[in-house]
C-alpha positions in Angstrom: 0.0 0.0 0.0 1.4 3.4 -0.9 1.5 6.3 1.4 -1.3 7.9 -0.7 -3.7 5.0 -0.2 -6.0 4.9 2.8 -7.1 1.6 4.3 -10.7 0.9 5.2 -10.2 2.0 8.8 -8.6 5.3 7.8 -11.5 6.1 5.4 -14.1 5.3 8.1 -12.3 7.3 10.7 -11.9 10.3 8.4 -15.5 10.2 7.4 -16.6 9.9 11.1 -14.4 12.8 12.3 -15.2 14.9 9.3 -18.9 14.7 10.2 -18.1 15.5 13.8 -19.4 12.1 15.0 -17.7 10.7 18.2 -16.7 7.1 18.7 -19.4 6.8 21.4 -22.2 8.2 19.2 -21.4 6.0 16.2 -21.1 3.0 18.5 -24.5 3.7 20.0 -26.3 3.8 16.7 -24.4 0.7 15.5 -25.0 -1.3 18.6 -21.3 -1.8 19.2 -18.9 -0.5 21.9 -16.7 2.5 21.3 -13.8 0.1 21.6 -15.1 -2.0 18.7 -15.4 1.1 16.5 -11.9 2.0 17.4 -10.7 -1.5 16.6 -12.4 -1.3 13.2 -10.8 2.0 12.5 -7.3 0.8 13.5 -7.7 -2.4 11.5 -7.6 -4.9 14.3 -11.3 -5.8 13.9 -12.8 -6.6 10.5 -16.5 -5.6 10.3 -19.0 -8.1 9.1 -20.7 -7.3 5.8 -23.8 -6.1 7.6 -21.7 -3.9 9.9 -19.8 -2.4 7.0 -23.1 -1.6 5.2 -24.5 0.0 8.4 -21.2 2.0 8.9 -21.2 3.3 5.4 -24.9 4.3 5.6 -24.3 6.2 8.9 -21.2 7.9 7.5 -22.7 8.7 4.1 -20.2 6.5 2.2 -20.8 4.0 -0.6 -19.8 0.4 0.5 -19.2 -0.8 -3.0 -16.6 1.9 -3.6 -14.7 0.8 -0.5 -14.3 -2.8 -1.6 
């Protein structure tokens, strides 16, 4: 991966922070813990397909473009 490429977690984190959404707020609407959202963002937890779809919907992203 080049330095110009973002991984999935980077994209999700940038979208979340760009919208002013806290870890706690996103976790609450997702039914996850803030720690789980943090782990998804840092790449130590891979979201399920359903979780990824929900994350992208809440963050205004297009899941197909991330894959």
